C-alpha positions as CSV (number, residue, x, y, z in Angstrom):
1,M,68.6,284.1,82.4
2,K,66.5,281.7,81.6
3,A,69.9,279.4,80.6
4,G,71.9,280.9,83.6
5,T,69.4,279.4,85.2
6,A,68.7,276.1,83.8
7,Q,73.0,276.0,84.1
8,K,72.7,276.3,87.4
9,M,69.5,273.6,89.0
10,I,71.9,271.7,86.3
11,L,75.5,272.0,88.6
12,N,73.6,271.9,91.6
13,M,72.2,268.7,90.2
14,L,75.7,267.5,89.3
15,S,78.0,268.5,92.7
16,T,74.2,266.3,94.9
17,G,74.4,263.5,92.9
18,A,79.2,264.0,93.3
19,M,78.3,264.7,97.0
20,T,76.1,261.6,97.4
21,R,77.7,259.2,96.1
22,L,80.8,260.0,98.4
23,G,79.0,259.2,101.3
24,Y,79.1,262.8,102.5
25,V,74.9,263.6,103.1
26,Y,73.0,262.4,106.5
27,G,69.7,262.4,105.4
28,N,69.5,265.2,103.8
29,L,71.9,266.6,105.4
30,M,75.6,267.9,103.7
31,V,77.5,267.1,107.1
32,N,81.0,267.3,104.7
33,L,82.3,270.3,106.6
34,H,85.2,271.4,107.9
35,T,85.0,274.6,109.3
36,K,87.5,277.4,109.4
37,N,85.5,280.5,110.2
38,K,82.9,281.4,113.1
39,K,80.4,281.6,109.5
40,L,81.0,277.8,109.3
41,T,81.7,276.7,112.9
42,E,77.5,278.1,112.7
43,R,76.4,275.6,110.4
44,G,78.5,272.6,111.3
45,V,76.6,272.9,114.7
46,G,73.3,273.5,113.5
47,I,74.4,270.3,110.9
48,L,74.4,269.1,114.2
49,E,71.9,270.2,116.6
50,N,69.4,268.8,113.2
51,A,70.8,265.5,113.5
52,T,71.4,264.0,116.1
53,G,68.4,266.0,118.2
54,L,71.8,267.6,120.1
55,D,70.8,271.3,121.9
56,R,73.3,273.1,120.2
57,R,75.5,273.7,123.7
58,T,76.6,270.8,123.4
59,A,77.0,270.8,119.8
60,G,79.5,272.9,120.1
61,K,81.2,271.4,122.4
62,L,81.0,268.5,120.6
63,L,82.5,269.7,117.5
64,A,85.2,270.9,119.6
65,V,86.5,267.8,120.7
66,A,86.7,266.9,116.9
67,G,88.3,269.1,115.9
68,G,86.0,270.9,114.4
69,R,85.6,268.2,111.3
70,V,81.6,267.8,111.4
71,P,81.8,264.4,109.6
72,V,83.9,263.3,113.1
73,A,81.8,265.1,115.8
74,M,78.3,263.2,113.8
75,V,79.7,259.3,114.2
76,M,81.0,260.5,117.9
77,A,77.8,261.3,118.4
78,K,75.3,259.0,116.5
79,A,77.7,255.7,117.3
80,G,78.9,256.5,120.7
81,V,82.5,256.6,120.2
82,R,85.9,258.4,121.5
83,R,86.9,260.2,118.5
84,A,89.9,258.1,117.4
85,A,87.3,256.1,117.2
86,A,85.0,258.0,114.7
87,V,88.6,258.8,112.4
88,A,89.3,255.6,112.3
89,A,85.7,254.5,110.6
90,L,85.4,258.3,108.8
91,K,89.3,256.4,107.2
92,Q,87.9,252.8,107.0
93,S,84.6,254.1,104.8
94,K,87.0,256.4,102.9
95,G,84.7,259.6,104.4
96,Q,81.4,258.2,103.9
97,V,79.7,259.2,107.5
98,R,76.8,256.6,106.9
99,K,79.2,253.6,107.2
100,A,81.2,254.8,109.7
101,I,78.5,255.0,112.3
102,T,77.3,251.0,111.4
103,L,80.9,250.5,111.8
104,A,82.0,252.2,115.1
105,I,79.3,251.3,116.8
106,P,80.3,248.6,119.6
């Protein structure tokens, strides 16, 4: 039991470090989430609520406009741009959300 717990902790640290280095983390939230079902959609709306300060309804609409892609919705909300500009900024920043927000700000 103890060895399994230690192994799980190490794997969690490695995956968190990898996600952080890839730029998929915004604050303390892993935002690289693509909504494929209702549960993930609700999680994505919650992430948008926490990161952007939007209310639940607005966050849900924004996520729908972003095609269910939380990183795109995050860039749209933080930079105040349309979907195409958010996608272009994410592509230019190689998926790094914080850098994409900076690039997308008009």
